[in-house]
DSSP file (Angstrom, degrees, kcal/mol; ACC not computed):
  #  RESIDUE AA STRUCTURE BP1 BP2  ACC     N-H-->O    O-->H-N    N-H-->O    O-->H-N    TCO  KAPPA ALPHA  PHI   PSI    X-CA   Y-CA   Z-CA
    1    1 A M              0   0    0      0, 0.0   132,-2.6     0, 0.0     2,-0.5   0.000 360.0 360.0 360.0 144.4   64.4   67.4  172.9
    2    2 A V  E     -aB 109 132A   0    106,-3.0   108,-3.2   130,-0.2     2,-0.4  -0.954 360.0-161.3-122.7 114.3   64.0   69.0  169.6
    3    3 A F  E     -aB 110 131A   0    128,-2.8   128,-2.7    -2,-0.5     2,-0.4  -0.791  13.1-169.0 -87.1 134.1   66.8   71.0  168.0
    4    4 A I  E     -aB 111 130A   0    106,-2.7   108,-2.7    -2,-0.4     2,-0.4  -0.992  17.5-138.2-126.2 127.9   65.6   73.3  165.2
    5    5 A R  E     -a  112   0A   0    124,-2.2   123,-1.2    -2,-0.4   108,-0.2  -0.672  43.3 -95.0 -77.2 137.6   67.8   75.1  162.8
    6    6 A H        -     0   0    0    106,-2.1   122,-1.4    -2,-0.4   123,-0.2  -0.021  48.0 -98.3 -48.1 157.3   66.6   78.7  162.4
    7    7 A A        -     0   0    0     55,-0.4   121,-0.2   120,-0.2    27,-0.1  -0.039  63.7 -46.9 -73.3-178.8   64.3   79.3  159.4
    8    8 A V        -     0   0    0    119,-0.2    23,-1.9    25,-0.1    26,-0.3  -0.197  62.7-172.0 -59.2 133.9   65.4   80.7  156.0
    9    9 A T  B     -F   30   0B   0     21,-0.3    21,-0.2     1,-0.2     3,-0.1  -0.595  37.2 -68.9-115.9 177.1   67.6   83.8  156.1
   10   10 A T  S    S-     0   0    0     19,-2.0    -1,-0.2    -2,-0.2    21,-0.0  -0.367  75.7 -79.9 -59.6 150.6   69.0   86.3  153.7
   11   11 A P  S    S+     0   0    0      0, 0.0     2,-0.2     0, 0.0    -1,-0.1  -0.141  87.0  69.6 -59.0 150.0   71.6   84.6  151.4
   12   12 A G  S    S-     0   0    0     -3,-0.1     2,-0.4    16,-0.0    -3,-0.1  -0.752  72.1 -92.1 136.1-180.0   75.1   84.0  152.7
   13   13 A V  S    S-     0   0    0     -2,-0.2     2,-0.0     2,-0.0     0, 0.0  -0.997  82.8 -16.6-131.9 136.0   77.1   82.0  155.2
   14   14 A G  S    S-     0   0    0     -2,-0.4    14,-0.1     2,-0.0    71,-0.1  -0.353  98.9 -57.6  68.9-152.8   77.9   83.1  158.7
   15   15 A D        -     0   0    0     12,-0.1    12,-0.1     1,-0.1     3,-0.1  -0.870  57.4 -87.3-125.7 159.4   77.4   86.8  159.5
   16   16 A P    >   -     0   0    0      0, 0.0     3,-1.6     0, 0.0    -1,-0.1  -0.264  59.8 -85.1 -61.3 151.7   78.9   90.0  158.0
   17   17 A P  T 3  S+     0   0    0      0, 0.0     0, 0.0     0, 0.0     0, 0.0  -0.321 115.9  20.2 -56.0 137.9   82.2   91.2  159.4
   18   18 A G  T 3  S+     0   0    0      1,-0.2     8,-0.0    -3,-0.1     0, 0.0   0.600  85.1 163.1  79.1  11.9   81.7   93.3  162.5
   19   19 A F    <   -     0   0    0     -3,-1.6     2,-0.4    -4,-0.1    -1,-0.2  -0.222  26.1-146.1 -61.2 156.0   78.2   92.0  163.3
   20   20 A K  B >   -G   23   0C   0      3,-0.5     3,-1.7     1,-0.1     6,-0.3  -0.991  12.5-141.7-128.1 133.5   76.9   92.6  166.8
   21   21 A L  T 3  S+     0   0    0     -2,-0.4    40,-0.1     1,-0.3    -1,-0.1   0.812 104.5  52.4 -61.8 -30.0   74.6   90.2  168.7
   22   22 A D  T 3  S+     0   0    0      1,-0.2     2,-0.4    -3,-0.1    -1,-0.3   0.309 103.4  64.0 -91.0  11.1   72.6   93.2  170.1
   23   23 A D  B X   -G   20   0C   0     -3,-1.7     3,-2.2     1,-0.1    -3,-0.5  -0.820  58.5-172.5-137.5  95.8   72.0   94.8  166.7
   24   24 A C  G >  S+     0   0    0     -2,-0.4     3,-1.7     1,-0.3    -1,-0.1   0.776  82.6  70.3 -59.3 -27.3   69.9   92.7  164.3
   25   25 A A  G 3  S+     0   0    0      1,-0.3    -1,-0.3     3,-0.0     4,-0.1   0.684  96.9  53.0 -64.4 -16.6   70.6   95.1  161.5
   26   26 A T  G <  S+     0   0    0     -3,-2.2    -1,-0.3    -6,-0.3     2,-0.2   0.428 104.2  69.3 -97.4   0.1   74.2   93.8  161.4
   27   27 A Q  S <  S-     0   0    0     -3,-1.7     2,-0.5    -4,-0.2   -12,-0.1  -0.636  91.6 -95.4-113.0 167.2   73.3   90.1  161.1
   28   28 A R        -     0   0    0     -2,-0.2    34,-0.4   -14,-0.1     2,-0.2  -0.742  54.7-170.8 -75.9 131.0   71.8   87.8  158.5
   29   29 A N        -     0   0    0     -2,-0.5   -19,-2.0     1,-0.1     5,-0.1  -0.709  26.5 -74.6-124.0 172.0   68.1   87.7  159.4
   30   30 A L  B     -F    9   0B   0    -21,-0.2   -21,-0.3    -2,-0.2     2,-0.2  -0.329  41.9-138.9 -64.4 146.0   65.0   85.8  158.5
   31   31 A T     >  -     0   0    0    -23,-1.9     4,-2.4     1,-0.1     5,-0.2  -0.436  34.4 -96.6 -90.0 174.9   63.3   86.5  155.1
   32   32 A D  H  > S+     0   0    0      1,-0.2     4,-2.3     2,-0.2     5,-0.2   0.897 130.2  53.2 -59.6 -38.9   59.6   86.8  154.7
   33   33 A E  H  > S+     0   0    0      1,-0.2     4,-2.3     2,-0.2    -1,-0.2   0.916 108.6  49.6 -60.3 -43.2   59.7   83.1  153.6
   34   34 A G  H  > S+     0   0    0    -26,-0.3     4,-2.5     2,-0.2    -2,-0.2   0.881 108.8  51.9 -64.2 -39.7   61.6   82.2  156.8
   35   35 A R  H  X S+     0   0    0     -4,-2.4     4,-2.1     2,-0.2    -1,-0.2   0.921 110.8  47.9 -63.8 -43.1   59.0   84.1  158.9
   36   36 A G  H  X S+     0   0    0     -4,-2.3     4,-2.0     1,-0.2    -2,-0.2   0.900 111.3  51.1 -62.7 -40.1   56.2   82.1  157.3
   37   37 A H  H  X S+     0   0    0     -4,-2.3     4,-2.1     2,-0.2    -2,-0.2   0.917 107.8  51.9 -64.2 -43.7   58.1   78.9  157.7
   38   38 A A  H  X S+     0   0    0     -4,-2.5     4,-2.0     1,-0.2    -1,-0.2   0.912 109.5  50.2 -60.0 -42.3   58.7   79.6  161.4
   39   39 A K  H  X S+     0   0    0     -4,-2.1     4,-2.4     1,-0.2    -1,-0.2   0.894 108.8  52.1 -62.6 -39.5   54.9   80.2  161.9
   40   40 A R  H  X S+     0   0    0     -4,-2.0     4,-2.3     2,-0.2    -1,-0.2   0.858 106.1  54.6 -66.1 -34.7   54.1   76.9  160.1
   41   41 A I  H  X S+     0   0    0     -4,-2.1     4,-1.7     2,-0.2    -2,-0.2   0.959 111.0  44.6 -61.8 -50.0   56.4   75.0  162.4
   42   42 A G  H  X S+     0   0    0     -4,-2.0     4,-2.1     1,-0.2    -2,-0.2   0.899 112.3  52.3 -60.7 -41.3   54.6   76.4  165.5
   43   43 A Q  H  X S+     0   0    0     -4,-2.4     4,-3.1     1,-0.2     5,-0.2   0.881 105.2  55.6 -63.3 -38.4   51.2   75.7  163.9
   44   44 A A  H  X S+     0   0    0     -4,-2.3     4,-1.6     1,-0.2    -1,-0.2   0.894 107.9  48.7 -62.3 -39.7   52.2   72.1  163.2
   45   45 A F  H  <>S+     0   0    0     -4,-1.7     5,-2.6     2,-0.2     4,-0.3   0.927 113.7  46.8 -63.9 -44.4   53.0   71.6  166.9
   46   46 A K  H ><5S+     0   0    0     -4,-2.1     3,-1.4     1,-0.2    -2,-0.2   0.931 110.5  51.2 -64.0 -46.7   49.7   73.2  167.9
   47   47 A E  H 3<5S+     0   0    0     -4,-3.1    -1,-0.2     1,-0.3    -2,-0.2   0.846 114.6  43.6 -60.8 -33.7   47.6   71.1  165.4
   48   48 A R  T 3<5S-     0   0    0     -4,-1.6    -1,-0.3    -5,-0.2    -2,-0.2   0.400 109.4-125.6 -92.2   2.5   49.2   67.9  166.6
   49   49 A K  T < 5 +     0   0    0     -3,-1.4    -3,-0.2    -4,-0.3    -2,-0.1   0.867  46.9 168.5  54.9  40.5   48.8   69.0  170.3
   50   50 A I      < -     0   0    0     -5,-2.6    -1,-0.2    -6,-0.2     2,-0.1  -0.751  32.8-129.0 -84.0 117.0   52.5   68.5  170.9
   51   51 A P        -     0   0    0      0, 0.0     2,-0.5     0, 0.0    56,-0.0  -0.411  16.4-158.0 -69.8 141.7   53.3   70.0  174.3
   52   52 A V        +     0   0    0      1,-0.1    56,-0.2    -2,-0.1     3,-0.1  -0.968  14.5 175.0-120.9 113.5   56.2   72.4  174.5
   53   53 A E        +     0   0    0     54,-2.3     2,-0.3    -2,-0.5    55,-0.2   0.735  66.5   9.6 -92.3 -24.9   57.6   72.8  178.0
   54   54 A R  E     -c  108   0A   0     53,-1.1    55,-3.0     2,-0.0     2,-0.5  -0.978  56.5-157.1-157.7 140.0   60.6   75.0  177.3
   55   55 A V  E     -c  109   0A   0     -2,-0.3    20,-2.8    53,-0.2     2,-0.3  -0.981  15.1-179.6-124.3 120.3   62.0   77.0  174.4
   56   56 A L  E     -cd 110  75A   0     53,-3.2    55,-2.9    -2,-0.5     2,-0.3  -0.900   6.7-174.4-116.1 147.2   65.7   77.9  174.4
   57   57 A S  E     -cd 111  76A   0     18,-2.5    20,-2.9    -2,-0.3    23,-0.2  -0.982  30.0-109.1-141.8 151.0   67.4   79.9  171.6
   58   58 A S        -     0   0    0     53,-1.9    23,-0.1    -2,-0.3     6,-0.1  -0.379  39.8-116.2 -62.4 156.7   70.7   81.1  170.5
   59   59 A A  S    S+     0   0    0     18,-0.2     2,-0.1     4,-0.1    -1,-0.1   0.521  81.8 113.1 -79.2  -5.4   71.2   84.8  171.0
   60   60 A W  S >> S-     0   0    0      1,-0.1     4,-2.2   -38,-0.0     3,-1.0  -0.466  76.7-124.1 -68.4 139.5   71.4   85.4  167.2
   61   61 A C  H 3> S+     0   0    0      1,-0.3     4,-2.8     2,-0.2     5,-0.2   0.824 107.8  58.1 -56.7 -36.8   68.4   87.4  165.9
   62   62 A R  H 3> S+     0   0    0    -34,-0.4     4,-1.5     1,-0.2   -55,-0.4   0.835 110.3  44.1 -66.3 -31.0   67.4   84.8  163.3
   63   63 A C  H <> S+     0   0    0     -3,-1.0     4,-2.6     2,-0.2    -2,-0.2   0.900 113.1  50.1 -77.3 -43.3   67.1   82.1  166.0
   64   64 A I  H  X S+     0   0    0     -4,-2.2     4,-2.8     1,-0.2    -2,-0.2   0.930 112.6  47.6 -59.9 -45.3   65.2   84.4  168.4
   65   65 A E  H  X S+     0   0    0     -4,-2.8     4,-2.6     2,-0.2     5,-0.2   0.903 110.6  51.1 -66.0 -40.6   62.8   85.4  165.7
   66   66 A T  H  X S+     0   0    0     -4,-1.5     4,-1.9    -5,-0.2     5,-0.3   0.938 112.8  47.4 -58.2 -46.4   62.3   81.8  164.7
   67   67 A S  H  X>S+     0   0    0     -4,-2.6     4,-3.3     1,-0.2     5,-1.3   0.939 113.0  47.3 -60.0 -49.9   61.5   80.9  168.3
   68   68 A R  H  <5S+     0   0    0     -4,-2.8     4,-0.5     3,-0.2    -1,-0.2   0.915 113.5  46.7 -60.9 -45.5   59.1   83.8  168.8
   69   69 A L  H  <5S+     0   0    0     -4,-2.6    -1,-0.2    -5,-0.2    -2,-0.2   0.851 122.5  35.0 -68.4 -33.3   57.2   83.2  165.7
   70   70 A A  H  <5S-     0   0    0     -4,-1.9    -2,-0.2    -5,-0.2    -1,-0.2   0.888 140.5  -1.1 -86.5 -42.4   56.8   79.4  166.3
   71   71 A F  T  <5S-     0   0    0     -4,-3.3     2,-0.2     1,-0.4    -3,-0.2   0.565  97.8-103.8-131.8 -14.3   56.5   79.1  170.0
   72   72 A G  S   <S-     0   0    0     -5,-1.3    -1,-0.4    -4,-0.5    -2,-0.2  -0.681  73.6  -4.7 110.5-170.8   56.7   82.5  171.8
   73   73 A E  S    S-     0   0    0     -2,-0.2   -18,-0.2    -5,-0.1     2,-0.2  -0.368  70.4-151.0 -64.5 124.9   59.4   84.2  173.8
   74   74 A P        -     0   0    0      0, 0.0     2,-0.4     0, 0.0   -18,-0.2  -0.493  15.7-116.7 -91.9 164.0   62.5   82.0  174.3
   75   75 A E  E     -d   56   0A   0    -20,-2.8   -18,-2.5    -2,-0.2     2,-0.4  -0.835  37.4-122.6 -87.5 136.6   65.1   81.8  177.0
   76   76 A L  E     -d   57   0A   0     -2,-0.4   -18,-0.2   -20,-0.2     3,-0.1  -0.670  28.4-169.9 -84.4 137.7   68.5   82.7  175.6
   77   77 A S    >   -     0   0    0    -20,-2.9     3,-2.0    -2,-0.4   -18,-0.2  -0.962  21.0-156.1-131.3 114.9   71.2   80.0  175.9
   78   78 A P  G >  S+     0   0    0      0, 0.0     3,-1.8     0, 0.0    -1,-0.1   0.781  93.4  70.1 -57.4 -26.4   74.9   80.7  175.2
   79   79 A S  G 3  S+     0   0    0      1,-0.3    18,-0.2    17,-0.1   -21,-0.1   0.692  95.3  54.3 -67.1 -16.0   75.3   76.9  174.6
   80   80 A L  G <  S+     0   0    0     -3,-2.0    33,-0.3   -23,-0.2   -22,-0.3   0.314  82.5 131.3 -98.1   7.9   73.2   77.2  171.4
   81   81 A S  S <  S-     0   0    0     -3,-1.8     2,-0.3     1,-0.1    32,-0.2  -0.085  71.2 -84.7 -59.0 159.9   75.4   80.0  169.9
   82   82 A N        -     0   0    0      1,-0.2    -1,-0.1    30,-0.1    -2,-0.0  -0.512  35.4-170.7 -69.6 124.3   76.6   79.8  166.3
   83   83 A L    >   +     0   0    0     -2,-0.3     3,-2.5    -3,-0.1     6,-0.2   0.583  46.5 121.8 -89.3 -11.6   79.8   77.7  166.1
   84   84 A F  T 3  S-     0   0    0      1,-0.3    -2,-0.1     2,-0.1    32,-0.0  -0.314  89.8  -1.4 -58.1 124.6   80.4   78.7  162.4
   85   85 A G  T 3  S+     0   0    0     -2,-0.1    -1,-0.3     1,-0.1     3,-0.1   0.624 114.5  93.7  72.3  13.2   83.8   80.3  162.1
   86   86 A R    X   +     0   0    0     -3,-2.5     3,-2.2     1,-0.1     4,-0.4  -0.390  37.0 154.7-131.5  55.8   84.4   80.0  165.9
   87   87 A P  G >   +     0   0    0      0, 0.0     3,-1.1     0, 0.0     4,-0.4   0.733  67.1  70.8 -61.6 -22.5   86.4   76.8  166.3
   88   88 A E  G 3  S+     0   0    0      1,-0.2     4,-0.3     2,-0.1     3,-0.1   0.697  99.5  49.6 -66.6 -16.6   87.9   78.0  169.6
   89   89 A N  G <> S+     0   0    0     -3,-2.2     4,-2.6    -6,-0.2     5,-0.3   0.556  84.5  94.6 -95.5  -9.9   84.5   77.6  171.2
   90   90 A N  H <> S+     0   0    0     -3,-1.1     4,-2.8    -4,-0.4     5,-0.2   0.901  83.7  43.1 -54.1 -56.5   83.7   74.1  170.0
   91   91 A A  H  > S+     0   0    0     -4,-0.4     4,-1.8     1,-0.2    -1,-0.2   0.928 118.7  43.1 -61.9 -48.5   84.9   71.9  173.0
   92   92 A K  H  > S+     0   0    0     -4,-0.3     4,-1.9     1,-0.2    -1,-0.2   0.928 116.9  46.9 -63.2 -45.6   83.4   74.1  175.7
   93   93 A Q  H  X S+     0   0    0     -4,-2.6     4,-2.5     1,-0.2    -2,-0.2   0.873 108.3  55.0 -68.0 -37.1   80.2   74.7  173.9
   94   94 A L  H  X S+     0   0    0     -4,-2.8     4,-2.4    -5,-0.3    -1,-0.2   0.901 107.9  50.2 -61.6 -40.0   79.7   71.0  173.0
   95   95 A E  H  X S+     0   0    0     -4,-1.8     4,-2.0    -5,-0.2    -1,-0.2   0.894 110.0  50.8 -64.1 -39.4   80.0   70.2  176.7
   96   96 A Q  H  X S+     0   0    0     -4,-1.9     4,-1.8     2,-0.2    -2,-0.2   0.903 110.8  48.4 -64.2 -41.2   77.4   72.9  177.5
   97   97 A M  H  X S+     0   0    0     -4,-2.5     4,-2.3     2,-0.2    -2,-0.2   0.896 109.2  52.7 -67.1 -39.5   75.0   71.4  174.9
   98   98 A K  H  X S+     0   0    0     -4,-2.4     4,-2.7     1,-0.2    -1,-0.2   0.898 108.3  51.6 -61.6 -39.1   75.5   67.9  176.3
   99   99 A A  H  X S+     0   0    0     -4,-2.0     4,-2.3     2,-0.2    -1,-0.2   0.882 107.8  52.5 -65.0 -37.8   74.6   69.2  179.7
  100  100 A L  H  X S+     0   0    0     -4,-1.8     4,-1.0     2,-0.2    -2,-0.2   0.936 112.2  44.7 -60.8 -46.9   71.5   70.8  178.3
  101  101 A V  H  < S+     0   0    0     -4,-2.3     3,-0.5     1,-0.2    -2,-0.2   0.917 112.6  51.6 -64.5 -43.4   70.4   67.4  176.8
  102  102 A K  H  < S+     0   0    0     -4,-2.7    -1,-0.2     1,-0.2    -2,-0.2   0.887 114.8  42.2 -60.7 -40.5   71.3   65.5  179.9
  103  103 A A  H  < S+     0   0    0     -4,-2.3    -1,-0.2    -5,-0.2    -2,-0.2   0.608  92.3 115.1 -82.5 -12.4   69.2   67.9  182.1
  104  104 A G     <  +     0   0    0     -4,-1.0     2,-0.4    -3,-0.5    -3,-0.0  -0.300  39.0 178.6 -68.0 140.0   66.4   68.0  179.6
  105  105 A K        -     0   0    0     -2,-0.0   -52,-0.1     2,-0.0    -2,-0.0  -0.996  51.1  -8.3-136.3 140.4   63.0   66.6  180.5
  106  106 A G  S    S-     0   0    0     -2,-0.4     2,-1.2     1,-0.1   -54,-0.1  -0.265 114.6 -20.8  73.7-161.8   59.9   66.6  178.4
  107  107 A N        +     0   0    0   -106,-0.1   -54,-2.3   -56,-0.0   -53,-1.1  -0.705  69.0 172.3 -91.3  93.9   59.6   68.5  175.1
  108  108 A A  E     - c   0  54A   0     -2,-1.2  -106,-3.0   -55,-0.2     2,-0.5  -0.852  21.2-147.3 -99.4 137.3   62.2   71.2  175.1
  109  109 A I  E     -ac   2  55A   0    -55,-3.0   -53,-3.2    -2,-0.4     2,-0.5  -0.908  11.3-169.8-104.4 129.7   62.8   73.2  171.9
  110  110 A L  E     -ac   3  56A   0   -108,-3.2  -106,-2.7    -2,-0.5     2,-0.6  -0.936   5.0-162.1-123.8 106.8   66.3   74.3  171.2
  111  111 A V  E     +ac   4  57A   0    -55,-2.9   -53,-1.9    -2,-0.5  -106,-0.2  -0.787  33.5 130.3 -94.7 122.8   66.6   76.8  168.3
  112  112 A S  E     -a    5   0A   0   -108,-2.7  -106,-2.1    -2,-0.6     2,-0.3  -0.492  51.1 -66.6-145.8-150.6   70.1   77.1  167.0
  113  113 A H     >  -     0   0    0    -33,-0.3     4,-2.6  -108,-0.2     5,-0.2  -0.804  36.3-115.5-119.6 154.8   72.3   77.0  163.9
  114  114 A G  H  > S+     0   0    0     -2,-0.3     4,-2.6     1,-0.2     5,-0.2   0.914 115.7  50.8 -56.0 -45.9   73.2   74.2  161.4
  115  115 A S  H  > S+     0   0    0      1,-0.2     4,-1.4     2,-0.2    -1,-0.2   0.844 112.6  47.0 -63.5 -33.5   76.9   74.3  162.4
  116  116 A T  H  > S+     0   0    0     -3,-0.2     4,-1.3     2,-0.2    -1,-0.2   0.912 112.8  47.3 -74.7 -44.3   76.0   74.0  166.1
  117  117 A I  H  X S+     0   0    0     -4,-2.6     4,-3.0     1,-0.2     6,-0.5   0.912 112.6  49.1 -65.6 -42.7   73.5   71.2  165.7
  118  118 A V  H  X S+     0   0    0     -4,-2.6     4,-1.9    -5,-0.2    -1,-0.2   0.869 105.5  58.5 -66.1 -35.0   75.8   69.1  163.4
  119  119 A A  H  < S+     0   0    0     -4,-1.4    -1,-0.2    -5,-0.2    -2,-0.2   0.866 117.3  32.8 -61.9 -34.9   78.7   69.5  165.9
  120  120 A L  H  < S+     0   0    0     -4,-1.3    -2,-0.2    -3,-0.3    -1,-0.2   0.899 134.0  23.3 -86.1 -44.6   76.6   67.9  168.6
  121  121 A T  H  < S-     0   0    0     -4,-3.0    -3,-0.2     2,-0.3    -2,-0.2   0.670  89.4-125.2-101.9 -19.2   74.5   65.4  166.7
  122  122 A G  S  < S+     0   0    0     -4,-1.9     2,-0.5    -5,-0.4    -4,-0.2   0.462  76.6 116.6  81.6   0.9   76.3   64.6  163.5
  123  123 A V        -     0   0    0     -6,-0.5    -1,-0.3    -9,-0.0    -2,-0.3  -0.899  56.7-151.9-106.1 129.2   73.2   65.6  161.6
  124  124 A S        -     0   0    0     -2,-0.5     2,-0.1    -3,-0.1   -10,-0.1  -0.833  21.9-158.3-100.8  98.0   73.3   68.6  159.3
  125  125 A P        -     0   0    0      0, 0.0     3,-0.1     0, 0.0    -7,-0.1  -0.419  11.8-124.3 -80.3 150.6   69.8   70.0  159.2
  126  126 A G    >   -     0   0    0      1,-0.2     3,-2.1    -2,-0.1  -121,-0.3  -0.300  55.4 -63.9 -75.2 172.0   68.3   72.2  156.5
  127  127 A T  T 3  S+     0   0    0      1,-0.3  -120,-0.2    -2,-0.1  -119,-0.2  -0.394 126.4   7.2 -62.3 132.3   66.8   75.5  157.5
  128  128 A G  T 3  S+     0   0    0   -122,-1.4    21,-0.4  -123,-1.2    -1,-0.3   0.444  97.7 138.1  75.5   0.2   63.8   75.0  159.8
  129  129 A E    <   -     0   0    0     -3,-2.1  -124,-2.2  -123,-0.2     2,-0.4  -0.513  45.4-137.1 -80.3 147.9   64.5   71.3  160.0
  130  130 A M  E     -BE   4 147A   0     17,-3.2    17,-2.0  -126,-0.2     2,-0.5  -0.832  11.1-163.1-106.7 142.0   64.2   69.5  163.4
  131  131 A V  E     -BE   3 146A   0   -128,-2.7  -128,-2.8    -2,-0.4     2,-0.5  -0.986  15.1-152.1-121.6 116.7   66.5   66.9  164.9
  132  132 A I  E     -BE   2 145A   0     13,-2.7    12,-2.5    -2,-0.5    13,-1.3  -0.776  14.8-175.8 -94.9 128.9   64.9   65.0  167.7
  133  133 A V  E     - E   0 143A   0   -132,-2.6    10,-0.2    -2,-0.5    -2,-0.0  -0.943  11.6-156.4-123.7 146.9   67.2   63.6  170.4
  134  134 A T  E     - E   0 142A   0      8,-2.6     8,-2.3    -2,-0.4   -33,-0.0  -0.985  25.1-117.6-122.8 127.8   66.4   61.4  173.4
  135  135 A P  E     - E   0 141A   0      0, 0.0     6,-0.3     0, 0.0     3,-0.1  -0.336  23.4-172.4 -60.9 142.1   68.6   61.3  176.5
  136  136 A Q  E     -     0   0A   0      4,-3.2     5,-0.2     1,-0.3   -34,-0.0   0.283  47.3 -97.4-117.8   5.1   70.2   57.8  177.1
  137  137 A G  E >  S+ E   0 140A   0      3,-0.7     3,-2.2   -35,-0.0    -1,-0.3  -0.029 100.4  57.2  93.0 158.0   71.7   58.5  180.5
  138  138 A N  T 3  S-     0   0    0      1,-0.3     3,-0.1   -36,-0.1   -36,-0.1   0.784 132.2 -61.4  53.0  32.5   75.3   59.4  181.5
  139  139 A G  T 3  S+     0   0    0      1,-0.3    -1,-0.3   -37,-0.1     2,-0.2   0.519 108.8 124.5  77.2   3.9   75.1   62.5  179.3
  140  140 A K  E <   -E  137   0A   0     -3,-2.2    -4,-3.2   -39,-0.1    -3,-0.7  -0.584  35.8-178.6 -94.8 159.9   74.6   60.4  176.2
  141  141 A F  E     -E  135   0A   0     -6,-0.3     2,-0.4    -2,-0.2   -39,-0.0  -0.959  18.7-134.3-149.5 164.9   71.7   60.7  173.7
  142  142 A A  E     -E  134   0A   0     -8,-2.3    -8,-2.6    -2,-0.3     2,-0.8  -0.964  23.9-119.9-123.3 143.2   70.4   59.1  170.6
  143  143 A V  E     -E  133   0A   0     -2,-0.4   -10,-0.3   -10,-0.2     3,-0.1  -0.746  29.0-174.9 -79.3 114.9   69.2   60.9  167.5
  144  144 A A  E     -     0   0A   0    -12,-2.5     2,-0.3    -2,-0.8   -11,-0.2   0.702  52.6 -58.4 -87.4 -21.3   65.6   59.7  167.2
  145  145 A G  E     -E  132   0A   0    -13,-1.3   -13,-2.7    -3,-0.1     2,-0.4  -0.963  42.8 -99.7 164.7 179.6   64.8   61.3  163.9
  146  146 A R  E     -E  131   0A   0     -2,-0.3     2,-0.3   -15,-0.2   -15,-0.2  -0.973  29.3-172.3-130.7 144.0   64.5   64.3  161.7
  147  147 A L  E     -E  130   0A   0    -17,-2.0   -17,-3.2    -2,-0.4     2,-0.4  -0.988   5.9-165.4-138.4 147.5   61.3   66.2  160.8
  148  148 A E        -     0   0    0     -2,-0.3     2,-0.5   -19,-0.2   -19,-0.1  -0.990   8.5-156.7-129.7 143.0   60.5   69.0  158.4
  149  149 A V              0   0    0     -2,-0.4  -108,-0.1   -21,-0.4  -109,-0.1  -0.985 360.0 360.0-112.8 122.0   57.5   71.2  158.2
  150  150 A K              0   0    0     -2,-0.5    -1,-0.1  -110,-0.1  -109,-0.1   0.464 360.0 360.0 -83.9 360.0   57.0   72.6  154.7
């Protein structure tokens, strides 16, 4: 399984007060640089003939757009939601992410947020960086590596 932190966004941390998931105009979104980066990630997979069996994304617009530009239309997964500034969701969401990893087979792409990926893996990825995990049984996994596409 490959966790990918969304590509480069407008400057800032978190989202503006009062943002709405169903209104991209209220969120931090990808920049032109981020859109180009997302396309390069997808191209790198194609050039290396890496099969992608499933694409899951957080419902935040920056993750959806990263997914679409790199791999096509994603399935939305609440377990990949942004944990930044939402500590009340951590325990439940971490269990949901562990279940995703446990059930995962093949090359699944999970596009999420830095805060969410670090909460599960202990790895704090840069924008557009990938964290590869391999299931180890009993809901456990190992971080197999990190990759960046420039």
